[in-house]
N, C-alpha and C positions, 0 to 999 in steps of 0.2 A: 375408362375415365381416369384422367390424370388430375391429381389435386396439386395445385401450385402452393408453395409456401407463402405465408402471410408476409414475411419480410425477406428481403434479399439475403442470401447466405453471407455475403461480404459484410452487410450491416450487422447481422447476427454475430459474426465472428468478431467484429470490432467491439460490440457490446460485451461479448464474452471476455475479450482481452482486457478491456477496461475494468471489468469486475475482478479479473485475476490480479491486475495491478493493485486494485484497492485492497484485496485480500492480503497480498504480500506486504503492502504498506502497513496494514493493521498488525500483521505478524511482527514486522520489524519495529513498529512503535512499541509493542509490548516487550520485545527483546531489549531495545535500547533503554526502556524504563528499568528493566531488571538489572542491567549492568551498571546503571547509574551514570550515564553519559553526562547528564546535566547537574550532577552533584557538585556544586561550587560553594562550599562553606568555608569562607575565609573572611578576613577583616574587611575586604573590599567587595563583599557580595552585595547584591541589590536588595536583599531583604524580601518583604512580602511581594513586591512588584515583580521581582525576578522569579519568585516561586510560581506566580500565576502565569508568567510568560514561558516558563520552562516546558510545560506540557505542549503548548503550541509549537515551540521550537523542536521538540522531540518528534512531533507529527510531521513537521516539514522536513526534517532530516531523514525520517523513514520514507517519506514520499520520494525524495530525491534518490535515495538508495534503491528503492524499488523500480525506478525508471532505468537505472543503469545496471542493476544486478537482477538476473532472472533466477529466483530461488526454486523454480520448477515445482511449486506447491500444487499447481493445477496441471493435470495430465494434458499433454499436447494432443491435439486432434480430438478433443472431447466432443466437438460439434461436427465431426466429419460425417458426411452423408453418403457413406459407402454401403 
């Protein structure tokens, strides 16, 4: 008796890769917060509005970085069916 997987392996791998990208984006968000990329304290800073927008901008930067840079936080082939 052969039991078929509930989802197609390609679909499962796509979900796995999307989860890995979100993990890397979350990691990069925290690293960017730590190094203070959005620290703009000058006479021409945007005040409270800029401070509220800064966290969103950091998340967007981290998301863009995670799409172009593979940090290899997640082991490759973790879903291999060998």
